[in-house]
C-alpha positions in Angstrom: -36.1 0.6 -9.3 -33.0 -1.4 -8.3 -31.5 1.8 -6.8 -29.9 0.4 -3.7 -28.7 -2.8 -5.4 -26.7 -1.1 -8.0 -24.7 0.8 -5.4 -24.3 -2.2 -3.2 -23.2 -4.5 -6.1 -20.4 -2.1 -7.0 -19.3 -0.6 -3.8 -19.2 -2.9 -0.7 -17.0 -6.0 -0.8 -18.1 -7.4 2.6 -21.8 -7.7 1.6 -21.8 -11.3 0.1 -19.6 -12.6 3.0 -21.3 -10.8 5.8 -24.7 -12.1 4.9 -23.3 -15.6 4.5 -22.1 -15.6 8.1 -25.3 -14.8 9.8 -28.0 -16.7 7.9 -29.8 -18.3 10.9 -29.3 -22.1 11.0 -27.0 -22.4 8.1 -25.0 -20.8 5.4 -25.5 -19.3 1.9 -24.9 -22.6 0.1 -27.3 -24.5 2.4 -30.0 -21.9 2.0 -29.5 -21.7 -1.8 -30.1 -25.4 -2.0 -33.5 -25.3 -0.2 -36.4 -26.0 -2.6 -38.8 -23.1 -2.0 -41.1 -21.5 -4.5 -38.7 -20.2 -7.2 -37.9 -16.5 -7.6 -38.9 -15.6 -11.1 -36.2 -13.3 -12.6 -37.1 -10.9 -15.4 -35.4 -11.9 -18.6 -32.3 -10.2 -19.9 -31.4 -10.0 -23.5 -28.5 -12.1 -24.9 -26.2 -9.0 -25.0 -27.0 -8.2 -21.3 -26.6 -11.7 -19.9 -23.4 -12.2 -17.9 -21.1 -14.6 -19.8 -20.5 -17.9 -18.0 -17.4 -18.9 -20.0 -15.9 -16.0 -21.8 -12.9 -13.7 -21.9 -13.3 -10.5 -20.0 -11.1 -7.4 -20.2 -12.0 -5.2 -17.2 -10.7 -1.6 -17.0 -7.3 -1.0 -15.4 -5.7 2.3 -14.6 -2.2 3.3 -13.4 -0.7 6.2 -11.3 3.1 6.4 -11.2 6.1 8.6 -10.5 9.8 7.9 -10.4 9.8 5.1 -7.9 6.1 4.3 -7.2 3.4 2.6 -9.3 -0.2 2.1 -8.2 -2.6 0.1 -10.4 -6.4 0.7 -10.0 -8.7 -2.2 -10.8 -12.4 -2.2 -10.5 -14.0 -5.4 -9.2 -17.3 -7.2 -9.1 -17.9 -8.9 -5.7 -19.8 -11.9 -6.9 -19.2 -13.7 -10.3 -20.1 -16.9 -12.0 -17.4 -19.5 -12.6 -15.7 -19.5 -15.9 -15.3 -15.8 -16.6 -11.6 -15.3 -17.6 -10.5 -11.9 -16.4 -7.2 -12.6 -14.6 -4.9 -12.5 -17.6 -3.2 -10.0 -20.0 -2.6 -6.6 -18.5 -4.5 -7.3 -15.3 -2.3 -10.3 -14.5 0.8 -8.5 -15.6 0.1 -5.6 -13.3 -0.7 -7.9 -10.4 2.5 -9.9 -11.0 4.6 -6.7 -11.0 3.0 -5.5 -7.7 4.5 -5.9 -4.2 1.2 -5.6 -2.4 -2.5 -6.1 -2.9 -4.8 -3.4 -1.5 -8.5 -4.1 -1.1 -11.5 -2.3 0.4 -10.9 -4.6 3.3 -9.0 -7.8 4.0 -11.7 -10.4 3.6 -11.9 -12.7 6.7 -11.4 -16.4 6.1 -13.3 -17.2 9.3 -17.1 -16.8 9.0 -17.2 -16.9 12.8 -15.1 -13.8 12.9 -17.5 -12.1 10.6 -20.4 -13.2 12.8 -18.7 -11.9 16.0 -18.2 -8.5 14.4 -21.6 -8.3 12.7 -24.0 -9.6 15.4 -23.7 -6.6 17.7 -24.4 -4.4 14.7 -27.1 -6.4 13.1 -29.2 -7.3 16.1 -31.4 -4.5 17.4 -30.1 -3.6 20.8 -33.4 -2.3 22.0 -35.3 -5.5 21.2 -37.4 -3.8 18.5 -38.6 -6.5 16.1 -38.5 -6.2 12.4 -42.1 -7.1 12.0 -43.1 -4.2 14.2 -41.3 -1.7 11.9 -43.3 -2.7 8.8 -46.9 -1.9 8.0 -49.2 -4.8 7.0 -48.6 -4.4 3.3 -44.8 -4.2 3.7 -44.8 -7.1 6.1 -46.7 -9.4 3.7 -44.4 -8.6 0.8 -41.3 -9.1 3.0 -42.5 -12.5 4.2 -43.3 -13.6 0.7 -39.9 -12.6 -0.5 -38.2 -14.5 2.3 -40.2 -17.6 1.6 -39.3 -17.4 -2.0 -35.6 -17.8 -1.2 -36.2 -20.5 1.5 -35.6 -18.4 4.6 -38.0 -18.3 7.6 -38.8 -14.6 8.3 -39.3 -15.3 12.0 -35.6 -16.1 12.4 -34.7 -12.6 11.1 -37.1 -10.7 13.5 -34.3 -9.8 15.9 -32.3 -8.0 13.2 -32.3 -4.4 12.1 -33.8 -4.0 8.6 -30.4 -3.6 6.8 -29.4 -7.2 7.5 -32.4 -9.0 5.9 -32.1 -6.4 3.1 -28.5 -7.4 2.2 -29.4 -11.1 2.6 -32.2 -10.7 0.1 -29.8 -8.8 -2.2 -27.4 -11.7 -2.5 -29.1 -15.0 -1.9 -31.3 -15.0 -5.1 -28.1 -14.5 -7.1 -26.6 -17.8 -5.8 -29.6 -19.5 -7.4 -28.5 -18.0 -10.7 -24.9 -19.3 -10.4 -23.2 -16.2 -8.8 -20.7 -17.1 -6.1 -18.9 -14.9 -3.6 -15.9 -17.3 -3.8 -15.6 -16.4 -7.5 -15.7 -12.7 -6.8 -12.6 -10.7 -7.9 -11.5 -9.8 -4.4 -11.7 -13.4 -3.2 -9.7 -14.7 -6.2 -7.1 -11.9 -6.0 -6.6 -12.6 -2.3 -5.9 -16.3 -3.1 -3.5 -15.3 -5.9 -1.7 -12.9 -3.5 -1.3 -15.4 -0.7 -0.1 -18.0 -3.2 2.6 -15.7 -4.4 3.5 -14.3 -1.0 2.2 -10.8 -1.5 0.9 -9.0 1.6 -2.8 -8.0 1.5 -4.0 -4.8 3.1 -7.3 -3.0 3.3 -8.5 0.6 3.3 -11.2 -0.2 5.8 -11.9 -2.7 8.6 -14.7 -5.2 8.7 -16.4 -3.2 11.4 -16.1 0.1 9.5 -17.7 -1.3 6.4 -20.6 -3.0 8.3 -21.0 0.2 10.2 -22.0 2.1 7.1 -25.2 0.1 7.1 -25.7 0.1 10.8 -25.5 3.9 10.9 -28.2 4.4 8.3 -31.3 6.0 9.9 -34.2 3.6 10.4 -36.3 5.1 7.7 -33.5 4.5 5.1 -33.0 1.0 6.3 -36.7 0.2 5.9 -36.7 1.9 2.5 -33.7 -0.3 1.6 -35.5 -3.4 2.6 -38.7 -2.5 0.8 -36.8 -1.6 -2.3 -35.0 -5.0 -2.4 -38.3 -6.9 -1.7 -40.0 -5.0 -4.5 -37.3 -5.6 -7.1 -36.3 -9.1 -6.1 -37.0 -10.5 -9.6 -34.8 -7.7 -11.2 -31.6 -8.3 -9.1 -30.3 -11.1 -11.4 -30.8 -9.2 -14.7 -29.4 -6.0 -13.1 -26.2 -7.7 -12.0 -25.9 -9.5 -15.4 -25.9 -6.2 -17.1 -23.4 -4.7 -14.7 -21.1 -7.7 -15.2 -21.3 -7.3 -19.0 -20.3 -3.7 -18.7 -17.4 -4.6 -16.3 -16.2 -7.4 -18.6 -16.2 -5.1 -21.6 -14.1 -2.6 -19.7 -16.8 0.1 -20.0 -16.7 2.3 -16.9 -18.7 5.0 -18.7 -21.5 2.5 -19.3 -21.4 1.4 -15.7 -21.6 5.0 -14.6 -24.6 5.6 -16.8 -26.2 2.4 -15.3 -25.6 3.8 -11.8 -26.7 7.4 -12.5 -30.3 6.8 -11.7 -29.4 5.1 -8.5 -27.1 7.9 -7.4 -29.5 10.6 -8.1 -32.4 8.8 -6.4 -30.3 8.2 -3.2 -27.8 11.0 -2.8 -27.2 10.4 0.9 -26.4 6.7 0.3 -24.2 7.6 -2.6 -22.3 10.1 -0.4 -21.8 7.6 2.4 -21.0 4.4 0.3 -19.2 6.0 -2.6 -18.1 9.6 -2.6 -16.8 10.0 1.0 -14.9 6.7 0.8 -13.5 7.6 -2.6 -12.1 10.8 -1.2 -10.5 9.0 1.8 -9.0 6.4 -0.4 -7.5 9.0 -2.7 -5.9 10.6 0.4 -4.4 7.2 1.3 -3.2 6.6 -2.2 -1.6 10.0 -2.4 0.3 9.3 0.8 1.3 5.9 -0.5 2.9 7.6 -3.5 5.5 8.9 -1.1 6.8 5.3 -0.6 8.6 3.4 -3.3 7.1 0.2 -4.7 4.2 -1.2 -6.7 0.7 -1.7 -5.4 -2.3 -3.4 -7.0 -5.5 -1.7 -5.7 -8.7 -3.6 -6.3 -12.0 -2.0 -5.2 -15.6 -2.2 -6.3 -16.0 -1.1 -9.9 -18.5 1.6 -8.9 -15.7 3.5 -7.1 -13.8 3.8 -10.4 -16.7 4.9 -12.6 -18.4 8.3 -13.2 -18.0 11.6 -11.4 -16.4 11.7 -8.0 -14.6 8.5 -8.7 -11.3 7.7 -7.0 -9.6 8.8 -10.2 -11.3 12.2 -10.0 -10.2 12.7 -6.4 -6.7 11.7 -7.3 -6.6 14.2 -10.1 -7.8 16.9 -7.6 -4.8 16.0 -5.5 -2.4 16.6 -8.4 -1.9 13.0 -9.6 -2.1 11.8 -13.1 -4.3 8.7 -13.7 -3.9 6.8 -17.0 -6.1 4.1 -18.5 -4.0 1.0 -19.4 -4.7 -0.1 -22.9 -4.9 -3.8 -23.6 
């Protein structure tokens, strides 16, 4: 069951970039080019395969009053090159906006990510990762790391959540997914090129802290789940990208329902609590004139307890943009 992965893929923008920064001895590109035993991915049907060169029309919403407009755009944090989504209503809304608001401002400097992440990722008590796993779990973990070309021993200093997110992303690069092609990264480039300020709801430390604050048992469950479902991560993301590209938040919500029901505490921490805080921030922003383009993980704008639901609870009208 790719429970954890579905939530991660649609809710936390820093994950692809955080794990890039701390791969021991190199970076994500170097590691992805290593020739280990291949990870065998379960096949996806043609309809479920993420299009490599195709037109995409992701969902877009708007909240407005007399002098303020806020666009809400759901993103995917890693994409393959060639997917055309920054056009039509999305580009028009972006061009009209005075500011880009993301989950967090993505750091350009991987060293900055590493400086923030190391104190969180390394176990301060010196407890090794291998000592936390039983013999069966350890063997499966070591095999998974070897399959993506990473030496398990170099991760022994880390808390379980860090190798878990590493294993969540690295196999995807072998399938052509690239954090640099992710919607947030591209929108940031477009904003800077046009002189738009970029702001974030959260800081780098806050977003990483969500994982560091998970109880040890949940971190180990996270790692074991990723190891078990390693061959399903690619097809799972393919299906989510197809739903995103079709502008189908209801379909995305259905795809996530099993994950949310199976891990209610994680869903509360990574989705619902953050959605409510962001809705508060957006309601406050409506008191200032101007136009803002908000881009957050698509999972935050899908299903019950979405950002839109919390905005409606706060008396705001959210409208889907037809295009």
